OpenMM code with the backbone's topology and positions (N, CA, C; nanometers):
from openmm import Vec3, app, unit

residues = "MET ASN ASP LEU THR LYS ASN LEU LEU ASP GLU PHE GLN ARG ASP PHE PRO MET THR ALA ARG PRO TYR ALA ALA ILE ALA GLU ARG LEU GLU ALA SER GLU ASP ASP VAL ILE GLU ALA LEU LYS GLY LEU HIS GLU GLN GLY THR LEU SER ARG VAL GLY ALA VAL ILE GLN THR GLY THR VAL GLY HIS SER THR LEU ALA ALA MET SER VAL PRO SER ASP ARG LEU ASP GLU VAL ALA THR ILE VAL SER GLY PHE ASP ALA VAL ASN HIS ASN TYR GLU ARG GLU HIS HIS LEU ASN LEU TRP PHE VAL ILE THR ALA GLU ASN ALA ASP ALA VAL ASP GLY VAL ILE ALA GLU ILE ILE ARG LEU THR GLY ILE LYS VAL LEU ASN LEU PRO MET LEU ASP ASN TYR HIS LEU ASP LEU GLY PHE ARG LEU GLN TRP ASN".split()
positions = [
    Vec3(9.5934, 6.5488, 4.3248),
    Vec3(9.6351, 6.7031, 4.2095),
    Vec3(9.7640, 6.7645, 4.3269),
    Vec3(9.9036, 6.7577, 4.2273),
    Vec3(9.9905, 6.7834, 4.2873),
    Vec3(10.0442, 6.9574, 4.3078),
    Vec3(10.1548, 6.9968, 4.3614),
    Vec3(10.1409, 7.1384, 4.4177),
    Vec3(10.1496, 7.2441, 4.2794),
    Vec3(10.2354, 7.1194, 4.1436),
    Vec3(10.2398, 7.2096, 4.0650),
    Vec3(10.0853, 7.2421, 3.9331),
    Vec3(10.0146, 7.1416, 3.9640),
    Vec3(9.9028, 7.1329, 3.9002),
    Vec3(9.8298, 7.2768, 3.9454),
    Vec3(9.8198, 7.2534, 4.0819),
    Vec3(9.7086, 7.3114, 4.1816),
    Vec3(9.8022, 7.4797, 4.1284),
    Vec3(9.8667, 7.4873, 4.1511),
    Vec3(9.9743, 7.6581, 4.1181),
    Vec3(9.9436, 7.6897, 3.9959),
    Vec3(9.9261, 7.5827, 3.8581),
    Vec3(9.8733, 7.5897, 3.7075),
    Vec3(9.7458, 7.6606, 3.7216),
    Vec3(9.6836, 7.6413, 3.7731),
    Vec3(9.5039, 7.6552, 3.7630),
    Vec3(9.4696, 7.7928, 3.8697),
    Vec3(9.5411, 7.7682, 3.9573),
    Vec3(9.4962, 7.9230, 4.0840),
    Vec3(9.6026, 8.0354, 3.9472),
    Vec3(9.7256, 8.0493, 3.9014),
    Vec3(9.8007, 8.1372, 3.8822),
    Vec3(9.7912, 8.1760, 3.6824),
    Vec3(9.6855, 8.0689, 3.6350),
    Vec3(9.6879, 8.1109, 3.4869),
    Vec3(9.5214, 8.0715, 3.4522),
    Vec3(9.4435, 8.1207, 3.5897),
    Vec3(9.2956, 8.1277, 3.4968),
    Vec3(9.2957, 8.2960, 3.4151),
    Vec3(9.3911, 8.3441, 3.4385),
    Vec3(9.3497, 8.4537, 3.3877),
    Vec3(9.4785, 8.4972, 3.3444),
    Vec3(9.5014, 8.6223, 3.2324),
    Vec3(9.6506, 8.7097, 3.2302),
    Vec3(9.7316, 8.5733, 3.1926),
    Vec3(9.7292, 8.5000, 3.1062),
    Vec3(9.7890, 8.3914, 3.0250),
    Vec3(9.9210, 8.4211, 2.9402),
    Vec3(10.0168, 8.4740, 2.9792),
    Vec3(10.1187, 8.4732, 2.9088),
    Vec3(10.1204, 8.5010, 2.7351),
    Vec3(10.0961, 8.6122, 2.6662),
    Vec3(10.1121, 8.5949, 2.5472),
    Vec3(10.2476, 8.6517, 2.4562),
    Vec3(10.2981, 8.5253, 2.4726),
    Vec3(10.4263, 8.4877, 2.3752),
    Vec3(10.4394, 8.3791, 2.3198),
    Vec3(10.5645, 8.3457, 2.2226),
    Vec3(10.6046, 8.2582, 2.1613),
    Vec3(10.5809, 8.1177, 2.2581),
    Vec3(10.6205, 8.1443, 2.3472),
    Vec3(10.6566, 8.0352, 2.3761),
    Vec3(10.6061, 8.0384, 2.5564),
    Vec3(10.4381, 8.0520, 2.5453),
    Vec3(10.3738, 8.0416, 2.6922),
    Vec3(10.4157, 7.9298, 2.8146),
    Vec3(10.4079, 7.8081, 2.7551),
    Vec3(10.4555, 7.7133, 2.8943),
    Vec3(10.5522, 7.7159, 2.9218),
    Vec3(10.6639, 7.7981, 2.8215),
    Vec3(10.8001, 7.8139, 2.9163),
    Vec3(10.8007, 7.9127, 2.9752),
    Vec3(10.7029, 8.0291, 2.9733),
    Vec3(10.7395, 8.1336, 3.0746),
    Vec3(10.6557, 8.1152, 3.2028),
    Vec3(10.5104, 8.0464, 3.1815),
    Vec3(10.4447, 7.9812, 3.2911),
    Vec3(10.5617, 7.9302, 3.3635),
    Vec3(10.6503, 7.8035, 3.2751),
    Vec3(10.7123, 7.7014, 3.3732),
    Vec3(10.8302, 7.7793, 3.4697),
    Vec3(10.8504, 7.9045, 3.3923),
    Vec3(10.9648, 8.0117, 3.4705),
    Vec3(10.8536, 8.0605, 3.6134),
    Vec3(10.7474, 8.0696, 3.5832),
    Vec3(10.7013, 8.1796, 3.7056),
    Vec3(10.7017, 8.0122, 3.7962),
    Vec3(10.6741, 7.9128, 3.7508),
    Vec3(10.6303, 7.8367, 3.8331),
    Vec3(10.7458, 7.7440, 3.9246),
    Vec3(10.8994, 7.7884, 3.8713),
    Vec3(11.0080, 7.6990, 3.9010),
    Vec3(10.9536, 7.5587, 3.8468),
    Vec3(10.9236, 7.5489, 3.7126),
    Vec3(10.8796, 7.4031, 3.6635),
    Vec3(10.9730, 7.4181, 3.5535),
    Vec3(10.9740, 7.2649, 3.4604),
    Vec3(11.0102, 7.2830, 3.3265),
    Vec3(10.8993, 7.3023, 3.2387),
    Vec3(10.8952, 7.3669, 3.0962),
    Vec3(10.8191, 7.3928, 2.9908),
    Vec3(10.7479, 7.2151, 3.0080),
    Vec3(10.8145, 7.1423, 2.9445),
    Vec3(10.7680, 6.9635, 2.9539),
    Vec3(10.6915, 6.9112, 3.0526),
    Vec3(10.7397, 6.9773, 3.1985),
    Vec3(10.6239, 6.9644, 3.3307),
    Vec3(10.5015, 7.0217, 3.3260),
    Vec3(10.4861, 7.1536, 3.2548),
    Vec3(10.3933, 7.2133, 3.2009),
    Vec3(10.2757, 7.1692, 3.1394),
    Vec3(10.3351, 7.0920, 3.0353),
    Vec3(10.2529, 7.0828, 2.9038),
    Vec3(10.2013, 6.9208, 2.9365),
    Vec3(10.2545, 6.8430, 3.0238),
    Vec3(10.2362, 6.7631, 3.0805),
    Vec3(10.1265, 6.7615, 3.1515),
    Vec3(10.1524, 6.8379, 3.2329),
    Vec3(10.0594, 6.8440, 3.4135),
    Vec3(9.8345, 6.9210, 3.3395),
    Vec3(9.9167, 7.0148, 3.2055),
    Vec3(9.7797, 7.0410, 3.1541),
    Vec3(9.7385, 6.9263, 3.0481),
    Vec3(9.7907, 6.8926, 2.9911),
    Vec3(9.7451, 6.7162, 2.9316),
    Vec3(9.6853, 6.6206, 3.0259),
    Vec3(9.7638, 6.6050, 3.1382),
    Vec3(9.6958, 6.5317, 3.2087),
    Vec3(9.5155, 6.6020, 3.3042),
    Vec3(9.4846, 6.7130, 3.2844),
    Vec3(9.3892, 6.8080, 3.3807),
    Vec3(9.3141, 6.7841, 3.2161),
    Vec3(9.3640, 6.7949, 3.0809),
    Vec3(9.1952, 6.7504, 2.9688),
    Vec3(9.1968, 6.6033, 3.0108),
    Vec3(9.3038, 6.5070, 2.9991),
    Vec3(9.2668, 6.3778, 2.9897),
    Vec3(9.1283, 6.3203, 3.0814),
    Vec3(9.1798, 6.3829, 3.2560),
    Vec3(9.1379, 6.3473, 3.3714),
    Vec3(8.9749, 6.4520, 3.3333),
    Vec3(8.9929, 6.4662, 3.2392),
    Vec3(8.8513, 6.5693, 3.2521),
    Vec3(8.8078, 6.7049, 3.3359),
    Vec3(8.9032, 6.7558, 3.3678),
    Vec3(8.9370, 6.8703, 3.4995),
    Vec3(8.9517, 6.9942, 3.3995),
    Vec3(9.0036, 6.9684, 3.2824),
    Vec3(9.0295, 7.1028, 3.2184),
    Vec3(8.9639, 7.0650, 3.0892),
    Vec3(8.9336, 7.1368, 2.9923),
    Vec3(8.8447, 7.1119, 2.9149),
    Vec3(8.9011, 7.1859, 2.8105),
    Vec3(8.9675, 7.3189, 2.8276),
    Vec3(9.0220, 7.4027, 2.7200),
    Vec3(9.1476, 7.4898, 2.7630),
    Vec3(9.2472, 7.5249, 2.7355),
    Vec3(9.3217, 7.6256, 2.7483),
    Vec3(9.3413, 7.6901, 2.5983),
    Vec3(9.2658, 7.8577, 2.6562),
    Vec3(9.2375, 7.9405, 2.5444),
    Vec3(9.2297, 8.1058, 2.5728),
    Vec3(9.1929, 8.1572, 2.5161),
    Vec3(9.1474, 8.2917, 2.5154),
    Vec3(8.9762, 8.2633, 2.5300),
    Vec3(8.9776, 8.3733, 2.6209),
    Vec3(8.8414, 8.4141, 2.5931),
    Vec3(8.7942, 8.6169, 2.5886),
    Vec3(8.7523, 8.5929, 2.4571),
    Vec3(8.7449, 8.7097, 2.4153),
    Vec3(8.6061, 8.7733, 2.4240),
    Vec3(8.6317, 8.9526, 2.4799),
    Vec3(8.4601, 8.9722, 2.5249),
    Vec3(8.4052, 8.9472, 2.4201),
    Vec3(8.2346, 8.9392, 2.4406),
    Vec3(8.2010, 8.9230, 2.3249),
    Vec3(8.1047, 9.0507, 2.2749),
    Vec3(8.1538, 9.0731, 2.1086),
    Vec3(8.0972, 9.1411, 2.0037),
    Vec3(8.2524, 9.2342, 2.0001),
    Vec3(8.3366, 9.2058, 2.0461),
    Vec3(8.4396, 9.2272, 1.9778),
    Vec3(8.5469, 9.2015, 1.8693),
    Vec3(8.5077, 9.0442, 1.8048),
    Vec3(8.5093, 9.0252, 1.7630),
    Vec3(8.4027, 8.8857, 1.6911),
    Vec3(8.3460, 8.9455, 1.5399),
    Vec3(8.2540, 8.8637, 1.5054),
    Vec3(8.1108, 8.9064, 1.5906),
    Vec3(8.0405, 8.7823, 1.6142),
    Vec3(7.9042, 8.8043, 1.6476),
    Vec3(7.8458, 8.6499, 1.7242),
    Vec3(7.8059, 8.6443, 1.8619),
    Vec3(7.7608, 8.5545, 1.8913),
    Vec3(7.5910, 8.5515, 1.8946),
    Vec3(7.5901, 8.4195, 2.0128),
    Vec3(7.3980, 8.4301, 2.0666),
    Vec3(7.4008, 8.3174, 2.1185),
    Vec3(7.3588, 8.3123, 2.2257),
    Vec3(7.2627, 8.1813, 2.3162),
    Vec3(7.1592, 8.1322, 2.2415),
    Vec3(7.1813, 7.9939, 2.2404),
    Vec3(7.0398, 7.9733, 2.1636),
    Vec3(7.0163, 7.8353, 2.2420),
    Vec3(6.8764, 7.8216, 2.2567),
    Vec3(6.7950, 7.6460, 2.3385),
    Vec3(6.7132, 7.6089, 2.2580),
    Vec3(6.7224, 7.5138, 2.2420),
    Vec3(6.6286, 7.4013, 2.1961),
    Vec3(6.5335, 7.2820, 2.3192),
    Vec3(6.4421, 7.2877, 2.2501),
    Vec3(6.3580, 7.1807, 2.3059),
    Vec3(6.3419, 7.0818, 2.2089),
    Vec3(6.4243, 6.9819, 2.2613),
    Vec3(6.4276, 6.8599, 2.2430),
    Vec3(6.4009, 6.7228, 2.2986),
    Vec3(6.3312, 6.6439, 2.2324),
    Vec3(6.2406, 6.4902, 2.3158),
    Vec3(6.4117, 6.4335, 2.3631),
    Vec3(6.3652, 6.4040, 2.4694),
    Vec3(6.4530, 6.3089, 2.5474),
    Vec3(6.5429, 6.1528, 2.4711),
    Vec3(6.4328, 6.1171, 2.4067),
    Vec3(6.5032, 6.0424, 2.3341),
    Vec3(6.5842, 6.0845, 2.2117),
    Vec3(6.5772, 6.1858, 2.2059),
    Vec3(6.6849, 6.2127, 2.0817),
    Vec3(6.7753, 6.3341, 2.1032),
    Vec3(6.8430, 6.3564, 2.2517),
    Vec3(6.9022, 6.4547, 2.3116),
    Vec3(7.0347, 6.3996, 2.2642),
    Vec3(7.1032, 6.3058, 2.2511),
    Vec3(7.2190, 6.2334, 2.2105),
    Vec3(7.2199, 6.3125, 2.0838),
    Vec3(7.1312, 6.2222, 1.9800),
    Vec3(7.1939, 6.3093, 1.8821),
    Vec3(7.1635, 6.4381, 1.8372),
    Vec3(7.0612, 6.4692, 1.8566),
    Vec3(7.0723, 6.6475, 1.8381),
    Vec3(7.1990, 6.7165, 1.8932),
    Vec3(7.2003, 6.7040, 2.0344),
    Vec3(7.3600, 6.7509, 2.0844),
    Vec3(7.4795, 6.7070, 2.0079),
    Vec3(7.4738, 6.6024, 1.9392),
    Vec3(7.6176, 6.5582, 1.8683),
    Vec3(7.6113, 6.6579, 1.7084),
    Vec3(7.4512, 6.6428, 1.7017),
    Vec3(7.4326, 6.7423, 1.5354),
    Vec3(7.5227, 6.8732, 1.5669),
    Vec3(7.4360, 6.9384, 1.7378),
    Vec3(7.4817, 7.0587, 1.7367),
    Vec3(7.6598, 7.1071, 1.7285),
    Vec3(7.6945, 7.0185, 1.8099),
    Vec3(7.8579, 6.9838, 1.8464),
    Vec3(7.9062, 7.0048, 1.7177),
    Vec3(7.8823, 6.9467, 1.6050),
    Vec3(7.9659, 6.9188, 1.4881),
    Vec3(7.9552, 7.0530, 1.4671),
    Vec3(7.9278, 7.1453, 1.4502),
    Vec3(7.9407, 7.2980, 1.3819),
    Vec3(8.0575, 7.3974, 1.4737),
    Vec3(8.1571, 7.4287, 1.4001),
    Vec3(8.2550, 7.4411, 1.4162),
    Vec3(8.1975, 7.5932, 1.5197),
    Vec3(8.1041, 7.6487, 1.4733),
    Vec3(8.0878, 7.7704, 1.5362),
    Vec3(7.9785, 7.7845, 1.6743),
    Vec3(7.9701, 7.6155, 1.7020),
    Vec3(7.9166, 7.6092, 1.8098),
    Vec3(8.0410, 7.6132, 1.9344),
    Vec3(8.0509, 7.6823, 2.0294),
    Vec3(8.1353, 7.6325, 2.1274),
    Vec3(8.1186, 7.5963, 2.2631),
    Vec3(8.0247, 7.5445, 2.2846),
    Vec3(7.9469, 7.4211, 2.3665),
    Vec3(7.8311, 7.4139, 2.3722),
    Vec3(7.7883, 7.3295, 2.3723),
    Vec3(7.6431, 7.2523, 2.4443),
    Vec3(7.6274, 7.1958, 2.5844),
    Vec3(7.5141, 7.1950, 2.6611),
    Vec3(7.4919, 7.1536, 2.7417),
    Vec3(7.3699, 7.1378, 2.7676),
    Vec3(7.3033, 7.0604, 2.8531),
    Vec3(7.1878, 6.9773, 2.8985),
    Vec3(7.1095, 7.0832, 3.0013),
    Vec3(6.9893, 7.0891, 3.0203),
    Vec3(6.9201, 7.1992, 3.1468),
    Vec3(6.7899, 7.1111, 3.1615),
    Vec3(6.7736, 7.1164, 3.2675),
    Vec3(6.6057, 7.0311, 3.2993),
    Vec3(6.5412, 7.1726, 3.3068),
    Vec3(6.4555, 7.1433, 3.1786),
    Vec3(6.3660, 7.2596, 3.1275),
    Vec3(6.3073, 7.2074, 3.0286),
    Vec3(6.2326, 7.2577, 2.9491),
    Vec3(6.1550, 7.2038, 2.8611),
    Vec3(6.2605, 7.2717, 2.7674),
    Vec3(6.3231, 7.4190, 2.7726),
    Vec3(6.4456, 7.4135, 2.6662),
    Vec3(6.5645, 7.3382, 2.7351),
    Vec3(6.5763, 7.2202, 2.6850),
    Vec3(6.6613, 7.1459, 2.7332),
    Vec3(6.8217, 7.1611, 2.6966),
    Vec3(6.8443, 7.1991, 2.5251),
    Vec3(6.9617, 7.1695, 2.5459),
    Vec3(7.0160, 7.3354, 2.4775),
    Vec3(7.0783, 7.3752, 2.5293),
    Vec3(7.1379, 7.5384, 2.5298),
    Vec3(7.2926, 7.5337, 2.4917),
    Vec3(7.3310, 7.6234, 2.3702),
    Vec3(7.4988, 7.6059, 2.3093),
    Vec3(7.4871, 7.8378, 2.2964),
    Vec3(7.6179, 7.7917, 2.2655),
    Vec3(7.6478, 7.9022, 2.2482),
    Vec3(7.7384, 7.9075, 2.0868),
    Vec3(7.6349, 8.0035, 1.9474),
    Vec3(7.6717, 8.0053, 1.8462),
    Vec3(7.7852, 8.1246, 1.8461),
    Vec3(7.9036, 8.0969, 1.7884),
    Vec3(7.9861, 8.2583, 1.6995),
    Vec3(8.0347, 8.2438, 1.6031),
    Vec3(8.0513, 8.3494, 1.5217),
    Vec3(8.0528, 8.3827, 1.4012),
    Vec3(8.1401, 8.5060, 1.3457),
    Vec3(8.1617, 8.5158, 1.2018),
    Vec3(8.2146, 8.5965, 1.1712),
    Vec3(8.1012, 8.7402, 1.2056),
    Vec3(7.9555, 8.7162, 1.1632),
    Vec3(7.8374, 8.8037, 1.1802),
    Vec3(7.7252, 8.7702, 1.1755),
    Vec3(7.6268, 8.8598, 1.1981),
    Vec3(7.4711, 8.7876, 1.2225),
    Vec3(7.4715, 8.6920, 1.1246),
    Vec3(7.4806, 8.7045, 1.0295),
    Vec3(7.4468, 8.6282, 0.9322),
    Vec3(7.4744, 8.4707, 0.8956),
    Vec3(7.6205, 8.5108, 0.9518),
    Vec3(7.6368, 8.3363, 0.9666),
    Vec3(7.5994, 8.2658, 1.0453),
    Vec3(7.5910, 8.3837, 1.2235),
    Vec3(7.4945, 8.3075, 1.3112),
    Vec3(7.3503, 8.2201, 1.2300),
    Vec3(7.2712, 8.2940, 1.1892),
    Vec3(7.1944, 8.2902, 1.1519),
    Vec3(7.1625, 8.1585, 1.0507),
    Vec3(7.2928, 8.1565, 0.9737),
    Vec3(7.3006, 8.0238, 0.8809),
    Vec3(7.3268, 7.9036, 0.9708),
    Vec3(7.3661, 7.9006, 1.0478),
    Vec3(7.4680, 7.7762, 1.1452),
    Vec3(7.2737, 7.7375, 1.2749),
    Vec3(7.2242, 7.8516, 1.2497),
    Vec3(7.0942, 7.8241, 1.3421),
    Vec3(6.9552, 7.7405, 1.2379),
    Vec3(6.9961, 7.8209, 1.0922),
    Vec3(6.8705, 7.7938, 1.0124),
    Vec3(6.9460, 7.6257, 0.9539),
    Vec3(7.0672, 7.6005, 0.9662),
    Vec3(7.1136, 7.4464, 0.9141),
    Vec3(7.0925, 7.3390, 1.0028),
    Vec3(7.1257, 7.3993, 1.1730),
    Vec3(7.0556, 7.3159, 1.3154),
    Vec3(6.9088, 7.2734, 1.2734),
    Vec3(6.8067, 7.3562, 1.2794),
    Vec3(6.6698, 7.3673, 1.2234),
    Vec3(6.6416, 7.2497, 1.0895),
    Vec3(6.7480, 7.2871, 1.0361),
    Vec3(6.7159, 7.1743, 0.8643),
    Vec3(6.7365, 7.0038, 0.9139),
    Vec3(6.8632, 7.0136, 0.9648),
    Vec3(6.9185, 6.8912, 0.9956),
    Vec3(6.8205, 6.7975, 1.1309),
    Vec3(6.8143, 6.8529, 1.2200),
    Vec3(6.6954, 6.8198, 1.3314),
    Vec3(6.6000, 6.8202, 1.3022),
    Vec3(6.5155, 6.9215, 1.2778),
    Vec3(6.3708, 6.9253, 1.2579),
    Vec3(6.3345, 6.9819, 1.3760),
    Vec3(6.4084, 7.0609, 1.4582),
    Vec3(6.3425, 7.1406, 1.5886),
    Vec3(6.3850, 7.2658, 1.5796),
    Vec3(6.2986, 7.3548, 1.6362),
    Vec3(6.2776, 7.5025, 1.6445),
    Vec3(6.4135, 7.5284, 1.7370),
    Vec3(6.4847, 7.6466, 1.7243),
    Vec3(6.6007, 7.7081, 1.7544),
    Vec3(6.5605, 7.8386, 1.8102),
    Vec3(6.5550, 7.8474, 1.9339),
    Vec3(6.5591, 7.9328, 2.0509),
    Vec3(6.6604, 8.0374, 2.0324),
    Vec3(6.6562, 8.1779, 1.9589),
    Vec3(6.7778, 8.2465, 1.9479),
    Vec3(6.7698, 8.3935, 2.0384),
    Vec3(6.8878, 8.3768, 2.1442),
    Vec3(6.8672, 8.4530, 2.2572),
    Vec3(6.9755, 8.5813, 2.2183),
    Vec3(6.9815, 8.6700, 2.1478),
    Vec3(7.1079, 8.7145, 2.1331),
    Vec3(7.1324, 8.8222, 2.2689),
    Vec3(7.2660, 8.8584, 2.2490),
    Vec3(7.2948, 8.9516, 2.4043),
    Vec3(7.2755, 9.1036, 2.3621),
    Vec3(7.1697, 9.1270, 2.4893),
    Vec3(7.1193, 9.2410, 2.4336),
    Vec3(7.1966, 9.3737, 2.5896),
    Vec3(7.2359, 9.3179, 2.6824),
    Vec3(7.3201, 9.3853, 2.7734),
    Vec3(7.4488, 9.2912, 2.8103),
    Vec3(7.5620, 9.3369, 2.7927),
    Vec3(7.6556, 9.2972, 2.8303),
    Vec3(7.6924, 9.3081, 2.9732),
    Vec3(7.7569, 9.1594, 3.0233),
    Vec3(7.7683, 9.1284, 3.1876),
    Vec3(7.9201, 9.0640, 3.1532),
    Vec3(7.9873, 9.1215, 3.2547),
    Vec3(8.1329, 9.0425, 3.2672),
    Vec3(8.0833, 8.9632, 3.4571),
    Vec3(8.1416, 8.7849, 3.3683),
    Vec3(8.1406, 8.7049, 3.4903),
    Vec3(8.2228, 8.6389, 3.4894),
    Vec3(8.3525, 8.6535, 3.5896),
    Vec3(8.4693, 8.6071, 3.6189),
    Vec3(8.4728, 8.5177, 3.7125),
    Vec3(8.4825, 8.3617, 3.6460),
    Vec3(8.4262, 8.2539, 3.6748),
    Vec3(8.5464, 8.1995, 3.7419),
    Vec3(8.6837, 8.2671, 3.7429),
    Vec3(8.8191, 8.2189, 3.8280),
    Vec3(8.7881, 8.1984, 3.9479),
    Vec3(8.8378, 8.1060, 3.9812),
    Vec3(8.8542, 8.0648, 4.1302),
    Vec3(8.9691, 7.9851, 4.1666),
    Vec3(9.0070, 8.0621, 4.2940),
    Vec3(9.1215, 7.9640, 4.3732),
    Vec3(9.1073, 7.8835, 4.4173),
    Vec3(9.1743, 7.7167, 4.4107),
    Vec3(9.1578, 7.6337, 4.4191),
    Vec3(9.2748, 7.6104, 4.5397),
    Vec3(9.3781, 7.7219, 4.6143),
    Vec3(9.4128, 7.7123, 4.7211),
    Vec3(9.4191, 7.8530, 4.8314),
    Vec3(9.3752, 7.8142, 4.9391),
    Vec3(9.3787, 7.9729, 5.0277),
    Vec3(9.5045, 7.9627, 5.1078),
    Vec3(9.5575, 8.0819, 5.0667),
    Vec3(9.6488, 8.1151, 5.1525),
    Vec3(9.6025, 8.1673, 5.3241),
] * unit.nanometer
topology = app.Topology()
chain = topology.addChain("A")
for resn in residues:
    res = topology.addResidue(resn, chain)
    for name in ("N", "CA", "C"):
        topology.addAtom(name, app.Element.getBySymbol(name[0]), res)
């Protein structure tokens, strides 16, 4: 990982520039070109180091979301995960070592829309979905530095 990539990841996990040309603003701060920044981000994505660049919006401020879990037979896990991931309202899903082995987050415009996604997942898979709506809000800052000064 070169210095530009490390600095990109260290400096822009938070406070992403909200401008018409955010990559140009980042480039200026890192003394690089806009194209270099874009290429570095593309490279991180292609390597699987970076899954996305985008806003993290505090839960409950826009729309409605819930954490959901399913107990999926191991021989159907890939199939069901693909179905779940096919919904625009599903942010991500992941396997866990537990009888509830497929977990995912659903975000939609309101609670009824979230319930509709859950109902459709049940219809398509024949597997119950455990709906775990947030009761208390906790802020988890998952940003971390790659370089220690």
